[in-house]
C-alpha positions in Angstrom: 141.5 127.1 28.8 142.3 129.0 25.3 140.7 131.1 22.3 137.4 132.4 22.7 136.4 130.3 25.3 138.8 131.7 28.0 137.0 132.5 31.5 137.8 136.7 32.3 138.6 137.7 28.6 135.1 139.6 28.6 134.4 143.2 29.1 131.4 145.0 30.1 130.8 146.1 26.9 131.5 142.2 25.4 131.0 140.2 27.9 132.3 136.4 27.5 130.4 133.5 27.2 130.8 132.7 30.9 128.5 135.7 31.6 126.1 135.2 28.8 123.2 132.9 29.5 123.4 129.4 29.2 121.0 126.5 27.9 120.6 123.1 28.5 119.6 121.7 25.2 117.0 119.0 25.1 117.0 116.4 22.6 113.9 114.2 22.1 114.8 112.4 18.8 118.2 111.8 16.7 118.6 115.1 15.3 119.0 115.9 11.8 122.7 117.9 11.0 120.9 120.5 9.2 118.7 121.3 12.5 121.6 120.8 14.5 123.9 123.4 13.5 120.7 125.6 12.7 119.5 125.0 16.4 123.3 126.3 17.5 123.2 129.1 15.3 119.6 130.3 16.9 121.1 130.1 20.7 123.6 132.4 19.7 121.7 135.0 17.7 119.7 135.0 20.7 122.7 135.6 23.3 123.2 132.2 24.7 126.8 131.2 24.2 127.2 128.3 25.9 124.3 125.0 26.5 125.0 121.3 27.6 123.0 118.9 25.5 120.7 116.4 27.2 118.5 113.3 25.9 115.6 113.6 27.5 112.7 111.1 27.9 111.3 111.0 24.4 115.3 110.8 23.3 115.6 106.7 22.7 117.3 105.2 25.5 118.8 102.7 23.6 120.4 105.1 20.7 122.0 107.4 23.9 126.1 107.4 23.7 125.8 105.2 20.3 127.7 106.2 17.1 124.9 108.0 15.5 124.2 110.3 18.9 127.8 110.8 20.3 128.4 111.9 16.0 125.7 114.7 16.6 127.4 115.7 19.8 130.6 116.2 17.7 128.6 117.9 15.0 127.5 120.4 17.6 130.7 120.8 19.6 132.0 121.4 16.6 129.8 124.1 15.6 130.1 125.8 18.9 133.6 125.7 18.8 133.6 127.9 15.2 131.5 130.5 17.4 133.8 130.4 20.4 130.8 129.5 22.3 131.5 127.2 25.6 129.6 123.8 25.9 129.5 121.7 29.4 129.2 118.4 29.2 125.9 116.9 31.2 126.6 113.7 32.2 123.6 111.8 31.9 120.2 110.5 30.2 117.8 113.1 31.0 118.3 114.1 34.4 119.7 112.0 38.0 123.4 111.5 37.4 124.4 107.8 37.9 123.0 105.2 35.3 124.1 106.2 31.6 120.5 105.7 30.5 120.9 101.9 31.9 124.5 101.4 30.5 126.4 101.4 33.2 124.4 97.8 35.2 123.9 96.4 31.7 125.7 93.1 32.3 126.6 94.0 35.8 123.2 92.8 38.2 125.4 93.5 41.0 126.1 97.0 40.8 122.6 97.9 40.8 121.6 100.4 44.0 121.2 98.9 47.0 119.2 100.0 50.3 119.0 99.3 54.1 115.9 99.0 55.5 114.6 97.9 58.8 112.2 96.1 60.8 111.1 96.6 64.5 110.3 94.2 66.2 108.2 94.3 69.6 109.5 92.8 72.8 109.1 89.1 72.6 108.1 89.1 68.5 110.3 87.1 66.5 109.2 87.8 63.1 108.5 90.8 61.0 108.4 92.2 57.6 109.4 94.6 54.7 106.3 95.8 52.4 104.8 98.1 50.5 108.1 99.7 49.2 107.3 102.9 47.3 109.9 104.4 45.2 109.9 108.2 44.8 109.6 107.9 41.2 106.4 106.5 40.9 105.0 110.2 41.6 106.4 111.0 38.4 104.4 109.0 36.6 104.7 105.7 33.7 107.4 107.8 31.7 109.9 108.1 34.5 109.4 104.8 36.0 110.5 103.1 31.8 113.3 105.1 32.9 114.4 104.0 36.3 113.4 100.7 36.3 113.5 97.6 33.7 109.6 97.0 32.5 108.1 100.2 34.8 108.4 98.1 37.9 110.3 98.3 41.1 111.9 94.6 42.0 114.1 93.7 44.7 116.3 90.4 45.1 119.8 89.7 47.2 117.9 90.2 50.5 120.7 90.1 53.5 120.4 90.7 57.4 123.2 93.5 57.8 122.7 94.1 61.7 120.6 93.2 64.6 120.4 95.2 67.6 118.6 94.9 70.6 118.6 97.2 73.3 121.5 99.0 72.5 123.6 95.4 71.6 124.8 94.0 68.4 123.5 90.6 68.1 125.2 88.0 65.3 123.1 89.1 62.1 123.6 84.9 61.3 120.6 84.4 63.8 118.2 85.6 61.6 116.7 84.1 58.3 115.9 86.0 55.9 113.2 85.4 53.0 113.4 88.0 50.7 111.0 88.3 47.7 110.3 90.5 44.7 108.3 93.0 46.9 109.7 93.0 50.3 111.1 90.4 53.0 110.2 88.2 56.1 112.7 88.0 59.0 112.2 85.5 61.6 114.5 85.4 64.9 116.5 81.9 65.0 116.9 82.2 68.8 114.4 83.9 71.5 113.3 87.1 71.3 113.8 89.2 74.6 110.9 89.5 76.3 111.8 93.1 77.4 113.6 94.5 74.4 112.9 95.9 71.1 115.0 93.9 68.0 116.0 95.9 64.8 117.1 94.1 62.2 118.5 95.8 59.4 118.6 94.3 56.1 119.8 95.5 53.3 118.7 94.5 49.1 119.6 95.3 45.4 116.9 96.6 43.6 116.8 94.4 40.8 115.5 96.3 37.8 116.6 99.6 38.9 119.1 101.1 35.8 120.9 103.3 38.4 124.0 102.3 40.2 124.4 102.1 43.8 126.3 105.4 44.6 127.7 104.0 47.7 130.0 101.3 46.1 132.9 102.3 44.2 133.0 99.7 42.2 130.0 101.0 40.5 131.0 104.5 40.1 133.9 103.5 38.5 131.7 101.4 35.7 128.7 104.4 35.6 132.0 106.6 34.9 133.4 104.1 32.1 129.9 103.6 30.4 129.0 107.3 30.3 131.7 109.7 30.6 134.0 107.0 28.6 132.1 107.6 25.0 132.0 111.4 25.3 136.1 111.6 26.0 136.4 109.2 22.2 134.4 110.8 20.5 135.1 114.8 21.9 138.3 114.5 23.5 140.2 116.9 21.3 137.9 119.5 22.5 138.1 119.0 26.1 139.6 122.0 28.5 138.3 124.2 25.8 135.2 124.3 23.8 133.9 121.2 26.1 135.0 123.4 29.2 133.9 121.4 32.3 131.7 118.8 33.2 128.0 119.0 34.6 126.5 116.2 36.9 122.9 116.6 37.9 121.1 115.3 41.5 123.7 111.8 42.0 120.9 110.1 44.0 119.9 106.6 44.5 116.0 106.8 44.7 114.1 107.3 48.0 112.1 104.6 49.1 109.7 104.4 52.0 108.1 101.3 53.1 104.7 100.3 54.6 106.5 99.5 58.5 109.0 102.1 58.4 108.6 104.2 61.5 110.9 106.6 63.2 113.1 110.0 62.6 114.6 108.1 59.3 112.0 109.0 56.7 114.2 106.8 53.5 115.6 104.0 53.3 119.5 104.2 52.9 121.5 103.7 50.1 124.1 101.0 51.4 127.3 99.3 50.9 129.7 96.9 52.4 132.0 99.3 52.1 129.6 102.4 54.4 129.3 99.3 56.8 133.2 98.4 56.9 134.1 102.4 57.6 130.8 102.8 60.1 132.1 99.8 61.8 135.6 101.4 61.6 134.8 104.8 63.0 131.5 104.6 65.1 133.4 101.1 66.6 131.3 100.2 69.7 129.0 102.8 69.4 128.0 101.9 65.9 124.7 99.2 67.3 123.6 103.0 69.0 124.1 105.0 66.6 121.9 103.1 64.3 118.8 103.0 66.6 119.6 106.2 67.0 119.1 107.1 63.7 115.2 105.7 64.3 114.6 107.4 67.4 115.7 109.2 70.6 115.6 112.5 71.6 118.1 112.2 74.7 121.7 114.1 73.6 123.3 110.9 73.5 120.9 109.8 70.3 121.3 113.2 68.8 124.8 113.0 69.4 125.3 109.3 68.0 122.8 110.5 65.1 125.3 113.5 64.2 128.4 111.2 64.1 126.5 108.6 61.8 126.0 111.6 58.9 128.8 113.0 59.5 130.7 109.6 58.0 128.0 108.8 55.9 128.5 111.8 54.1 132.3 112.0 53.6 132.2 108.4 53.1 129.1 109.0 50.0 131.0 112.2 48.8 134.3 110.7 48.6 132.9 107.7 46.8 130.6 109.3 44.1 132.2 113.2 43.6 135.9 112.3 43.9 135.5 109.5 41.8 134.2 112.3 39.1 136.6 115.0 40.1 139.3 112.7 39.8 138.1 111.7 36.4 137.6 115.5 35.0 140.8 116.3 36.5 142.7 113.9 34.2 140.9 114.8 30.8 141.3 118.8 31.5 137.7 119.6 32.6 136.4 121.7 35.4 133.9 119.8 37.4 130.2 121.6 38.4 126.5 120.4 38.9 124.1 120.0 41.8 123.1 118.0 44.4 119.3 117.5 45.7 118.6 121.1 47.1 116.0 120.8 49.4 115.3 125.1 49.6 114.6 125.2 46.0 111.9 127.4 45.0 111.5 129.0 48.3 113.3 130.5 51.4 113.1 127.6 54.2 115.6 124.4 54.2 112.2 122.2 53.7 110.6 124.4 51.0 110.7 121.2 48.2 111.3 117.2 48.7 110.2 117.2 52.1 108.7 113.7 51.5 112.3 112.3 51.3 114.8 112.7 53.8 117.4 114.1 51.8 120.2 113.2 54.2 120.9 109.5 52.4 121.8 112.3 49.5 125.5 113.1 50.6 124.3 114.1 54.0 122.9 117.5 53.3 126.1 118.8 52.8 126.1 121.3 50.4 129.1 122.7 51.5 130.8 119.1 51.5 129.4 118.9 48.1 131.2 122.4 46.9 134.4 121.2 47.8 134.7 118.5 44.5 133.4 121.4 42.3 135.6 124.1 40.1 132.4 126.1 39.3 129.6 125.7 41.9 125.8 125.4 40.9 122.2 125.3 42.3 119.2 124.3 41.0 116.4 127.2 41.0 112.6 126.7 40.8 109.7 129.2 39.2 110.2 133.0 39.0 110.4 133.7 43.0 113.0 135.2 44.7 114.7 132.3 47.1 117.8 130.9 48.8 119.7 128.9 45.8 121.9 131.4 44.7 122.2 133.2 48.0 123.5 129.9 49.1 125.3 128.9 45.5 127.6 132.1 46.3 128.0 131.3 49.8 129.3 128.1 49.1 131.6 129.3 46.5 133.0 132.2 48.6 133.6 129.2 51.4 135.6 127.2 48.7 137.7 131.0 47.7 135.3 131.4 44.6 132.1 133.6 44.1 129.1 133.3 42.1 127.3 130.1 41.1 125.7 129.0 38.1 121.7 129.1 38.8 119.7 126.2 36.4 116.3 128.1 36.0 113.3 125.6 35.6 109.4 126.4 36.0 107.2 123.9 37.7 104.6 125.7 39.2 101.5 126.5 37.7 99.2 129.4 37.8 96.2 129.3 40.1 93.7 126.8 38.7 96.8 125.0 36.3 97.5 121.4 36.5 100.6 120.3 38.7 103.8 119.2 36.5 102.6 121.1 33.4 105.3 123.7 33.4 105.2 127.6 32.5 104.5 127.9 28.7 102.8 131.4 29.7 106.4 133.0 30.9 107.2 135.8 29.6 110.3 138.2 29.0 109.4 140.0 31.8 108.9 137.4 34.3 112.1 136.0 32.9 114.5 139.3 33.0 113.1 140.0 36.3 114.1 136.3 37.6 117.9 136.9 36.3 118.3 140.2 38.0 117.1 138.9 40.9 119.3 136.4 40.9 122.1 137.8 39.8 122.0 140.0 42.4 121.5 137.1 44.5 124.8 135.7 43.3 124.4 134.6 40.6 126.9 134.5 37.6 125.3 132.5 35.1 122.0 131.1 34.4 121.3 127.9 33.1 117.7 128.2 30.9 115.7 124.5 31.4 115.8 124.2 28.4 116.4 125.0 24.7 114.1 122.2 22.8 115.1 120.4 19.7 111.0 120.0 18.9 108.0 121.1 20.5 106.5 117.7 21.3 102.7 116.6 20.1 99.5 117.2 20.4 98.3 114.4 20.9 98.3 113.7 24.4 99.4 115.8 27.2 101.7 112.4 29.4 104.5 114.6 31.6 107.4 114.1 30.7 106.7 111.9 28.0 105.7 114.3 25.2 108.2 116.9 24.8 106.0 119.8 24.9 105.0 119.0 29.0 108.6 118.1 30.0 109.5 120.9 31.6 108.2 123.7 29.4 108.5 126.1 28.4 111.4 125.3 25.6 112.1 128.8 25.4 113.4 129.2 21.7 109.2 128.0 20.9 108.2 130.9 22.8 107.1 133.8 20.2 109.3 136.6 22.3 112.3 134.7 21.9 113.5 135.2 18.0 113.2 139.0 18.0 113.9 140.1 21.6 115.7 137.2 23.6 119.2 138.6 22.7 118.8 141.7 24.1 117.6 140.5 27.5 120.4 138.1 27.6 123.5 141.3 26.5 122.1 142.9 29.6 122.1 139.7 32.2 125.6 138.9 30.6 126.6 142.7 31.5 125.0 143.0 34.8 127.2 139.9 35.3 130.4 141.3 34.2 129.5 144.6 36.4 129.4 142.2 39.7 132.5 139.9 39.2 135.3 141.3 40.9 132.4 142.7 43.8 133.0 141.2 47.1 130.1 142.1 48.6 129.2 144.0 51.7 127.6 141.4 53.8 126.8 142.5 57.7 125.5 139.5 58.7 126.6 135.7 58.7 123.7 132.6 59.1 125.1 129.5 59.9 124.1 126.4 57.9 123.0 124.1 61.0 124.2 121.1 59.1 124.9 118.9 62.2 121.3 120.4 63.7 119.8 118.8 60.0 121.8 115.7 61.1 120.4 115.3 64.8 116.7 116.6 64.1 116.0 116.1 60.7 116.1 117.8 57.6 112.1 119.5 58.3 112.7 120.4 61.7 112.6 124.1 62.7 115.9 125.2 61.8 114.7 124.3 58.0 112.0 127.2 58.7 114.0 129.0 60.7 116.9 129.9 58.5 114.1 130.5 56.0 112.7 132.9 58.0 116.0 134.8 58.5 117.1 134.6 55.0 114.0 135.8 53.8 113.5 138.1 56.3 117.4 139.9 56.2 116.8 139.7 52.3 113.4 141.9 52.8 115.3 144.5 55.0 118.1 144.8 52.6 120.2 143.6 55.2 123.5 141.7 53.4 123.8 138.4 54.3 125.4 134.8 53.5 126.0 131.6 54.5 128.6 129.9 56.7 129.5 126.6 57.4 130.7 125.7 61.3 134.1 124.4 59.5 134.2 128.3 59.0 134.5 129.3 62.4 137.0 126.8 63.2 139.3 129.2 60.8 137.4 132.7 61.6 139.2 135.5 63.4 137.2 138.3 65.2 138.7 141.6 65.6 137.8 145.5 65.4 133.4 144.0 65.7 134.1 141.9 63.5 134.2 138.3 61.9 136.4 137.6 59.6 136.4 134.9 57.6 139.3 134.9 54.3 138.0 138.0 52.8 134.8 137.4 54.0 133.6 140.4 56.8 130.3 140.0 58.9 129.9 142.2 62.0 127.2 139.8 63.6 126.4 136.0 63.7 122.7 133.9 63.5 122.3 130.6 64.6 119.0 129.6 63.7 117.5 127.1 66.2 120.8 125.9 65.9 120.7 122.7 68.1 124.0 120.6 68.3 127.3 121.8 67.4 130.5 119.4 66.6 132.4 120.3 70.3 133.0 122.4 72.1 135.8 123.8 70.5 132.6 125.7 68.3 131.1 127.1 71.9 134.9 128.6 72.3 134.8 130.0 68.8 131.4 132.3 69.9 133.4 132.7 73.0 136.0 134.5 71.0 133.4 136.4 69.3 131.4 137.9 71.5 134.9 138.8 73.3 135.6 140.7 70.2 132.4 142.9 70.2 130.8 140.4 67.6 127.0 139.8 68.2 125.8 136.3 68.6 122.1 136.0 68.1 120.0 132.7 68.2 116.5 131.9 67.7 114.4 129.0 68.6 116.0 126.2 70.3 119.4 126.8 71.7 122.9 124.4 71.6 122.2 121.4 73.3 124.3 118.7 71.6 127.9 118.0 70.8 129.1 115.4 68.0 132.3 115.0 69.8 132.9 115.5 73.5 131.4 115.4 77.0 127.5 116.7 76.5 128.2 119.7 77.8 126.7 122.2 75.1 123.6 123.2 77.0 125.6 124.2 80.2 128.5 126.5 77.4 125.7 128.2 76.0 124.2 129.1 79.6 128.1 130.5 80.3 127.7 132.8 77.7 125.3 134.3 79.5 123.6 137.7 78.0 126.7 138.4 76.3 124.2 136.9 73.3 120.9 137.9 72.0 118.5 134.9 72.4 115.2 135.0 70.2 112.3 132.9 70.6 111.7 133.8 67.3 112.5 135.3 64.3 111.8 138.9 64.3 109.5 140.4 61.7 111.6 141.8 58.2 110.6 145.5 59.6 112.8 145.1 62.6 116.0 143.6 61.4 117.4 146.8 60.0 117.3 147.7 63.3 118.7 144.8 65.0 121.7 145.2 62.6 122.4 148.6 61.6 124.1 149.5 58.7 127.8 150.8 60.2 128.4 154.4 60.1 131.5 155.8 57.4 130.8 152.6 55.3 128.8 151.6 52.1 125.2 150.8 52.8 121.9 151.0 51.0 118.8 151.6 52.2 115.2 151.1 50.7 112.2 153.0 51.4 110.9 152.0 54.6 107.3 151.5 53.3 108.8 148.6 51.7 109.4 146.2 54.7 108.3 144.0 56.5 106.7 143.0 53.1 108.8 141.6 50.3 111.1 144.9 49.3 110.4 146.3 46.0 114.3 146.9 45.5 116.7 144.3 44.6 120.9 145.3 45.9 124.1 144.3 45.7 126.5 146.3 46.5 130.8 146.1 47.5 134.4 146.9 46.9 136.3 145.6 43.6 140.1 144.8 43.0 140.9 148.3 42.5 138.7 149.4 46.3 136.1 151.4 44.1 132.5 150.6 45.2 129.8 149.4 43.0 125.9 149.1 43.7 123.6 147.0 41.3 119.6 147.9 42.0 116.9 146.3 40.3 113.4 147.3 41.1 110.6 144.9 41.3 107.6 145.5 42.9 105.3 146.6 40.1 106.2 150.5 40.8 108.9 152.6 41.4 111.2 153.0 43.5 114.2 154.8 45.5 117.6 153.8 47.0 119.8 155.5 49.3 123.5 154.8 49.0 125.1 156.0 52.1 129.2 157.1 51.3 132.0 156.1 53.0 133.8 159.9 54.0 135.2 161.9 51.2 134.1 162.4 47.8 132.9 159.7 45.2 133.1 160.2 41.3 130.1 158.2 40.5 129.8 156.2 37.1 126.9 154.9 35.3 127.2 151.5 33.7 124.6 150.9 31.0 123.8 147.5 30.7 121.2 147.8 28.0 123.7 149.7 26.4 127.0 148.8 27.3 128.4 152.6 27.6 129.8 154.2 30.7 129.3 157.8 31.8 130.4 159.8 34.6 127.3 161.9 36.3 129.1 163.8 39.1 130.4 163.7 42.3 128.9 162.6 45.5 129.6 163.0 49.1 127.9 161.8 51.9 124.9 160.1 50.3 123.8 159.4 46.9 119.9 158.7 46.3 118.8 156.6 43.3 115.0 156.8 41.6 114.3 153.7 39.6 111.0 153.2 37.4 109.3 149.1 37.7 111.9 146.5 36.1 114.6 149.4 35.8 118.4 147.9 36.2 121.1 150.7 37.5 124.4 150.1 37.6 127.0 152.6 39.8 130.6 152.5 40.1 132.2 155.3 42.5 135.5 155.6 42.8 137.8 157.8 45.1 137.6 161.6 43.8 141.4 161.8 44.0 142.1 159.0 41.8 140.4 161.8 38.9 139.0 165.1 38.4 135.9 166.4 39.7 133.2 166.4 37.1 130.7 168.5 39.4 130.2 170.2 42.4 130.5 167.8 45.5 127.6 166.7 47.6 124.5 164.8 48.1 124.0 163.5 44.5 120.5 162.1 43.4 119.8 159.9 40.2 117.0 160.5 38.1 115.6 157.2 36.3 116.4 156.6 32.8 112.6 155.6 32.6 110.9 158.4 34.1 107.9 159.5 32.3 107.8 161.9 29.7 105.7 165.2 30.6 103.3 164.8 27.6 100.4 167.3 25.3 98.4 167.0 22.9 97.8 163.3 23.9 95.8 160.9 21.4 94.0 157.7 22.8 94.8 155.3 20.1 91.1 153.4 21.5 89.9 152.6 18.0 90.5 151.7 14.3 92.6 149.0 15.1 92.8 146.0 12.7 94.4 142.6 14.1 97.0 141.2 11.3 98.1 136.9 11.5 100.8 135.8 9.7 100.9 133.4 7.2 102.7 131.0 9.1 100.5 131.4 12.5 99.0 128.2 13.8 95.3 129.4 13.8 93.6 131.3 10.9 97.2 131.9 9.1 96.8 135.3 6.8 94.0 137.2 8.2 92.8 140.1 9.3 90.1 141.4 11.6 89.2 144.4 13.4 90.1 144.3 17.0 89.5 146.1 20.3 92.7 147.3 22.4 91.0 147.7 25.7 91.3 143.6 26.5 93.9 141.1 24.7 92.8 139.2 21.6 92.2 135.8 23.5 88.9 137.4 24.8 87.7 137.9 21.1 87.8 134.7 19.4 91.4 133.6 19.6 91.9 132.0 23.2 93.5 129.2 21.0 96.2 131.6 19.5 99.8 132.5 20.7 102.1 134.0 18.3 103.6 136.6 16.8 100.6 139.1 15.6 100.8 143.1 14.4 97.7 145.3 15.8 97.7 147.7 12.4 95.9 151.1 12.2 96.8 154.7 10.6 98.0 157.7 12.6 98.7 161.2 10.9 102.1 161.6 9.8 104.4 164.1 11.5 107.8 165.6 10.3 108.9 165.7 14.2 109.5 162.9 16.2 106.4 161.8 18.7 106.1 159.7 22.2 104.4 155.9 21.7 102.9 154.5 24.9 101.5 151.0 25.3 100.3 151.2 28.7 99.6 147.8 29.5 100.8 144.5 27.3 101.0 140.6 27.1 103.9 140.1 25.7 107.2 141.6 24.1 106.6 144.7 21.4 108.1 145.9 18.2 107.5 149.3 16.6 106.8 149.6 13.0 105.7 152.7 11.1 105.4 152.3 7.5 106.7 149.1 7.3 110.3 150.3 8.8 111.1 148.7 12.3 111.5 152.0 14.9 111.8 150.1 18.2 111.6 147.8 20.4 110.8 146.5 24.5 110.5 143.2 26.0 109.2 144.6 29.4 107.9 147.4 30.6 108.2 150.9 30.5 106.9 150.5 26.5 107.8 154.3 25.8 108.8 154.5 22.1 109.4 157.7 20.8 108.3 157.5 17.1 110.8 159.0 14.5 109.6 162.3 12.1 109.3 161.1 8.9 108.7 164.7 7.1 107.2 163.2 3.4 105.4 165.8 0.6 102.0 165.7 0.5 101.6 162.6 2.9 99.2 163.0 5.6 98.8 159.6 7.2 101.5 156.8 7.8 100.8 153.2 9.2 101.0 152.0 12.4 102.1 148.3 13.4 102.5 147.0 16.8 103.5 143.5 16.7 104.0 141.7 19.8 104.8 138.2 20.6 103.1 137.1 23.8 103.7 133.6 25.6 102.6 130.3 23.8 100.4 128.8 27.1 97.2 129.2 24.9 98.8 127.5 21.8 100.4 124.5 23.9 97.6 123.6 26.7 94.3 124.6 24.5 92.3 121.6 24.5 94.0 120.1 27.5 92.4 121.0 30.8 95.7 121.6 31.8 94.8 125.2 32.6 91.8 126.6 33.9 91.5 129.1 30.9 93.5 131.5 28.6 96.0 133.7 29.3 96.2 137.2 28.3 98.0 138.0 24.8 98.3 140.9 23.1 97.3 145.2 23.9 95.2 145.1 27.3 94.5 149.0 27.0 94.8 151.5 24.5 98.0 152.9 23.1 98.4 156.6 23.6 100.5 159.0 21.3 102.0 162.1 22.2 103.0 165.2 19.9 105.1 166.8 21.6 106.7 167.2 25.3 106.5 169.7 27.8 106.5 170.1 31.4 102.4 169.5 31.8 101.4 165.7 32.4 99.3 164.1 29.6 95.6 164.3 30.1 93.2 161.8 31.2 90.0 161.0 28.9 87.8 163.7 30.4 89.7 166.5 29.8 91.9 167.6 26.9 93.2 164.2 25.3 91.3 163.5 22.1 90.6 159.7 20.8 90.9 158.7 17.3 
């Protein structure tokens, strides 16, 4: 890549587009050229320097990829190119790659998704059927059904018998009569049913109305690429490899189907094509019939081993058939590959946090490390404003492939208490967004992709999920009142944190094995799903740095000096979370070598019992490891983990106060070394109160540099040895780089150094509580009561004072005494971002706490009073949810406590209402 979009060209002060926030740009209708240009510039000015165009469900499906659509895309990319922005090529209509809005299967019915169902006939029974087939799309509502299916209905055709298995022996498929119809089928054995054995009949059918291609069919995937990618190449190809830098796939999968007669461990129909059948027959050979029945049942080691072997071959075929072709097309067109699969851990720490009603093993086998091998840029999605596994997992799979960091597609789904599911989060504050981004950065995120930037804000005629743009995964960030005036500061701060962390090789004390083969053998919702989540959440809370590793990592690992070395990653312990199944005894040999080198191996819950390949000696092999392993029945509480995995002496370490454990730590940490051998430490306080971190330093003197993400400035603050303590206020971010004192002259005495918070509250005197005399002015363009002014209390939000449906920018106005010297203004509680104006001049702004400002002195001869304006930009919830019933009540807006004005700064604390404070 060349020019402004080249990677690695940014600096801490001026980050590049790859580290600044990005956005999905939701298109709801054919765009007006003027609006299109304006919105590209709006993104740029707000600090969003990268976008992907997404045609959403409200966009006319028949217009997707037509000449007008591609012309608009061309104009958007040309505009972005002129600004030095990066564009990702989002690869489909709405989401779920693999349909090109139906263009891929139009005229090619044979390429529509096909699935494998099964009918279990009891001993002596000759007939059975498939009925009551339910699509997972039904839970998304009418609009989604009309998106996925022609006519909005699921219908099936071309029923075929693929396999017949009785008592683990395959029978002739031609011996079964299949009578198919649109809603199911009946099967009848033409020969005698065995009286003492179950017969399992596996039938496949093509969904006659689905717009999705069969992802297991190479011809269907090629057709999807021709229908969905080639039009972009023709329209934008001269931008490929420069402004258009990468292609982004999004959850490519066939729909998940269940049906009335389904029983057994396998909980969804299996995407199927004869090429998969051929591959399975070749790889499994005589074991195929037993592997097919093992998919449904079997707790013995042989059944679990066969189940694992099936999914090993299934996942490889699925990845190579779909992702391999996408990768090859991108390489032929100069594009990097990014995107993400369905993640069961999105929105939490457990592997089964989301989509637990689907069997995600049929989506690339849940082999996240394998999927990442087809990408150049790792990507994950994250749900809601919560700490979660996604960025850790993304960074882990990236480092497995010699990269680092992940893109994080951030969306909001879960409503506040009393809210209606799928109604989104128009109540998103900039504070909440920033806290989410900083947490993700310190868990492994390079760039946030916000979901999404809206072309329109929909309409108020209904609140149908997805169909009305207003309720299509809100919020549309650009329609939040705080966006225009405040988002740019957050975006630049986020980018600088990302640039600071880019060269860091993070310290990782613990490797947690992703138990892929246990997922295959036991199912995605078995015990390992919860135990891995408990380990990840507990280690995070305890401040014990960790990454996930793959079993393939162990095969290439080296153990020496009490550490596990995998490439440039280094760990001092390995955790096996409820890991029952391993590839072979070679993995057990690797564990034995770790133990011999002094690397602790800690296993919780069930222990290894099954090998995918080889004799079934896993239980005995594990037992022979003896007491050298640490075997736990359950995952320890977070408070115990720092003791179980103590930070090594004489090395970089970061500790939080002990009172923040076992509950979620108030501190987010990322620490490690950069390419020059310097130490880098990033900290974020997020628990509503301040905290303090103690950094243990390697031997020697270390010059401490303070990197300020708000300003881009760097300064040396001292020389430390042994320890460094850092105070942080709520929501404060600190970035410190330490290099050996031999590299530069010392600026102070060596020894422990305390770094105070930048946000430490000043000691004030002559404080005036501004608890009266306020008016609220609404601008002429306000959507409610435009151009009006009213008296307003500052002890509660305006939603409690007759403005429960107003959520826009408004000014709190009153006069204060004029002063020729600077004064301090503090806003103790605010719902929204704030700009401060004195006599009409903007003097300060803040989008998140602390809301403390210095008002400049303005000596004006004869002027005794001046006008103070507190301009508040709240979230948009009360505007867009009003009258919908989607919220239990209005959300807070505006000032929630009286502002405090102080005339001077002294060593004394600000007085309270009952002593020396004055009220005005």
